N, C-alpha and C positions, 0 to 999 in steps of 0.2 A: 355358867354358859349353857345355852339351850342345846339339847341333844339334836343331832341331825336326824331328820325323819326317814332317811334312806339307810339307816344302820340299826341293827338290833342291839340288845344289851351287851353283846360280846364284840360289837364293832364290825360285824359282818354286814355286807350289802344286802338289802332286801327291797322289794317293791312295797311301797306304802299301801296300806289297806284303805281305800277310799269308799268302801261300801256304805259307811254310815254318813257320808257327806251328802248334803242335799243336791238334787239335780237342779242346776241353774243354767241360764243362758250365759255362756262364757265367750269372751272375745279377747283377742290379743293382736297387737300391731307391732311390727319390727321394721327396721331399715338397715341398710348398709350401702357401701360405696366401693367401686373399683376405679382407681386412677388409671387412665390410659393416655398414650401419646396422641398428639393432635392428628397425626396421620391415621391412626387406628380409628379415631372418632369419625374422621371423614369417610373411611371405608364402611363403617357401620351405618352412618347416615345415608350413604349412597347404596346400601345393600350390596356391597362388593366383597364381603367376607366369603371365602369359598365354601365354608360349611353351611351358609344360609343366613336367614334373618335372625341376627343375634338377639335382639330384644324379644322377639316373639318366642324363640326357642328357650331363652332364659326364663321367661314367664311361665311357660308350660313345665319346664323342669322344676321350678319353684312350687307349683301346684302339686306336682307328683311327689316331691320331697315332703311336703306337709302331710300328705296321706301316708307316707312310709316312715314317719318319725319313730314310732314305737319299734320298728324293726332295726333302726339305726342306733338308737340310744337305749341301752339295755333296761333301765328301770322306768322308762316311760310307759304309761298305760296306753293300750290301743284305744283310739277314740273314733267315733263316727262323726266325721266333720260335716257340717251342714253348709259351710260357705268358706271358700278360699279365694282370695284375690291377690295376685302378685302383679305389680306394675314395675317395669323397668323403663327408665327414661335417660336420655342423653343430656349431659350438661357440657360446659366448655372444658371440663377437666376429666370427665369419665362418665360412668353409668351409675345412677342411683337406683336402688331396688327397695320397694316398699311392699310389705305383705300384711294382710289382715286375715285372720282365721277365726271361725266361729263354730261353736257346737253347743248342744244341750247335753249336759253331763255333770258328773260329780268331781271332775278335776279340770284344771286350766289347760289352755292351748298355747301358752307362751313358747314352749319348746317347738311346737309345730310352726309358729310364725318365724322363729329364729332359724329353724332348719330350712324353711322355704327361702329366706333371704340368703343364707349361706350357699345353698345349692344353686340358686339363680346366679349369684356372683361367680361361683366356680364354673358355671356353664359359660358365662361371658369369657372368663379366663381361658377355658378350653378352646373356645371357638376362635379366639384371637391370638393364641400363643405363637402361631407361625409368623405373625407380623409384628408382635409387640413383646419384647423381652424385658420390659421395665414395668409391667403391670403391678399394682399394689392394691390388695383388698384390705379394707379397714372400716372403722367406725360402725361396726355391727352392734346394734343395741335394741333392746326392748323399749318400745315407746310407751306402751300402755297395755294393761290387762284389766278387764272388768268382769264382774259376775253380777247378774241381775236375776232376782226372782221372777217367776212367771206371774 
Protein backbone atom coordinates (compact mmCIF):
# COMPACT_ATOMS: atom_id res chain seq x y z
CA UNK A 1 0.00 0.00 0.00
CA UNK A 2 1.22 3.51 -0.80
CA UNK A 3 2.32 5.63 2.16
CA UNK A 4 0.21 8.70 2.87
CA UNK A 5 2.04 11.87 1.89
CA UNK A 6 0.91 13.77 4.99
CA UNK A 7 2.59 11.43 7.49
CA UNK A 8 6.25 10.84 8.28
CA UNK A 9 7.92 7.46 8.81
CA UNK A 10 6.60 7.37 12.39
CA UNK A 11 3.03 8.04 11.26
CA UNK A 12 3.01 11.63 12.55
CA UNK A 13 1.20 14.36 10.62
CA UNK A 14 3.34 16.70 8.57
CA UNK A 15 2.93 19.25 5.81
CA UNK A 16 4.14 17.87 2.49
CA UNK A 17 7.26 19.55 1.09
CA UNK A 18 6.24 20.81 -2.36
CA UNK A 19 9.33 22.95 -2.95
CA UNK A 20 10.66 20.61 -5.66
CA UNK A 21 7.37 20.46 -7.57
CA UNK A 22 7.13 22.61 -10.70
CA UNK A 23 5.12 25.81 -10.71
CA UNK A 24 2.11 25.22 -12.95
CA UNK A 25 -1.25 26.81 -13.69
CA UNK A 26 -3.59 24.90 -11.38
CA UNK A 27 -7.38 24.96 -11.40
CA UNK A 28 -10.10 23.06 -9.56
CA UNK A 29 -13.89 23.09 -9.65
CA UNK A 30 -16.31 21.77 -7.05
CA UNK A 31 -20.05 21.80 -6.45
CA UNK A 32 -22.64 21.11 -3.78
CA UNK A 33 -26.32 21.48 -3.01
CA UNK A 34 -28.61 22.47 -0.16
CA UNK A 35 -32.19 21.20 -0.21
CA UNK A 36 -34.73 23.77 0.94
CA UNK A 37 -38.48 23.89 1.47
CA UNK A 38 -40.55 25.52 -1.32
CA UNK A 39 -41.51 28.39 1.01
CA UNK A 40 -37.83 29.12 1.68
CA UNK A 41 -37.04 29.13 -2.02
CA UNK A 42 -39.84 31.62 -2.57
CA UNK A 43 -38.45 33.91 0.14
CA UNK A 44 -34.96 33.74 -1.36
CA UNK A 45 -36.27 34.39 -4.87
CA UNK A 46 -38.20 37.44 -3.65
CA UNK A 47 -35.24 38.62 -1.52
CA UNK A 48 -37.37 38.45 1.64
CA UNK A 49 -34.93 36.62 3.91
CA UNK A 50 -34.32 39.04 6.79
CA UNK A 51 -30.53 38.60 6.77
CA UNK A 52 -30.28 39.84 3.16
CA UNK A 53 -29.58 38.59 -0.36
CA UNK A 54 -28.88 34.92 0.31
CA UNK A 55 -27.25 34.05 -3.01
CA UNK A 56 -25.00 37.11 -3.17
CA UNK A 57 -23.83 36.73 0.43
CA UNK A 58 -23.22 32.99 -0.03
CA UNK A 59 -21.07 33.71 -3.09
CA UNK A 60 -19.00 36.30 -1.21
CA UNK A 61 -18.60 33.90 1.73
CA UNK A 62 -17.36 31.22 -0.66
CA UNK A 63 -14.74 33.52 -2.16
CA UNK A 64 -13.56 34.53 1.30
CA UNK A 65 -13.42 30.88 2.39
CA UNK A 66 -11.26 29.88 -0.57
CA UNK A 67 -8.75 32.55 0.45
CA UNK A 68 -8.70 31.27 4.06
CA UNK A 69 -8.43 27.53 3.39
CA UNK A 70 -4.91 27.09 4.76
CA UNK A 71 -6.00 28.70 8.02
CA UNK A 72 -8.92 26.27 8.34
CA UNK A 73 -7.30 22.99 7.25
CA UNK A 74 -4.05 22.45 9.17
CA UNK A 75 -1.86 20.77 6.54
CA UNK A 76 -2.94 22.86 3.54
CA UNK A 77 -0.34 25.14 2.04
CA UNK A 78 -1.08 28.87 1.93
CA UNK A 79 -1.60 29.78 -1.71
CA UNK A 80 -1.79 33.00 -3.66
CA UNK A 81 -5.03 32.58 -5.55
CA UNK A 82 -5.31 34.34 -8.88
CA UNK A 83 -8.99 33.64 -9.55
CA UNK A 84 -11.99 32.52 -7.50
CA UNK A 85 -15.54 32.33 -8.84
CA UNK A 86 -18.41 31.09 -6.70
CA UNK A 87 -21.90 30.94 -8.16
CA UNK A 88 -25.06 30.09 -6.23
CA UNK A 89 -28.27 29.43 -8.12
CA UNK A 90 -31.83 28.51 -7.24
CA UNK A 91 -33.48 25.36 -8.51
CA UNK A 92 -36.92 23.95 -7.74
CA UNK A 93 -35.46 21.91 -4.82
CA UNK A 94 -32.80 24.19 -3.33
CA UNK A 95 -29.60 26.08 -4.03
CA UNK A 96 -26.67 24.76 -6.07
CA UNK A 97 -23.21 26.16 -5.51
CA UNK A 98 -20.33 25.87 -7.97
CA UNK A 99 -16.80 27.12 -7.32
CA UNK A 100 -13.74 27.42 -9.54
CA UNK A 101 -10.35 28.35 -8.11
CA UNK A 102 -7.11 29.04 -9.97
CA UNK A 103 -3.51 29.78 -9.01
CA UNK A 104 0.01 29.52 -10.31
CA UNK A 105 1.99 27.37 -7.94
CA UNK A 106 3.44 24.02 -6.97
CA UNK A 107 0.39 22.48 -5.29
CA UNK A 108 -3.26 22.12 -6.26
CA UNK A 109 -6.32 24.17 -5.35
CA UNK A 110 -8.93 21.44 -4.88
CA UNK A 111 -9.22 22.07 -1.14
CA UNK A 112 -9.85 25.76 -1.82
CA UNK A 113 -12.65 24.92 -4.27
CA UNK A 114 -14.23 22.45 -1.84
CA UNK A 115 -13.93 24.89 1.05
CA UNK A 116 -15.58 27.62 -1.02
CA UNK A 117 -18.55 25.35 -1.78
CA UNK A 118 -18.93 24.18 1.82
CA UNK A 119 -18.86 27.67 3.30
CA UNK A 120 -21.22 29.06 0.67
CA UNK A 121 -23.70 26.28 1.50
CA UNK A 122 -23.29 26.84 5.24
CA UNK A 123 -23.97 30.53 4.65
CA UNK A 124 -27.26 29.66 2.92
CA UNK A 125 -28.07 27.45 5.91
CA UNK A 126 -27.26 30.21 8.39
CA UNK A 127 -29.30 32.80 6.55
CA UNK A 128 -32.35 30.53 6.23
CA UNK A 129 -32.30 28.64 9.55
CA UNK A 130 -35.00 30.85 11.07
CA UNK A 131 -37.52 29.86 8.38
CA UNK A 132 -36.48 26.33 7.36
CA UNK A 133 -35.86 23.55 9.89
CA UNK A 134 -35.47 20.79 7.27
CA UNK A 135 -32.50 21.99 5.22
CA UNK A 136 -30.06 19.36 4.06
CA UNK A 137 -26.58 19.96 2.65
CA UNK A 138 -25.11 17.30 0.39
CA UNK A 139 -23.61 16.11 -2.87
CA UNK A 140 -20.43 18.11 -2.29
CA UNK A 141 -17.75 16.93 -4.64
CA UNK A 142 -14.70 17.83 -6.63
CA UNK A 143 -15.61 18.05 -10.30
CA UNK A 144 -12.22 18.56 -11.84
CA UNK A 145 -8.66 19.54 -11.11
CA UNK A 146 -6.06 20.38 -13.71
CA UNK A 147 -2.46 21.44 -13.90
CA UNK A 148 -1.03 23.02 -17.03
CA UNK A 149 2.55 24.01 -17.79
CA UNK A 150 3.15 27.57 -18.95
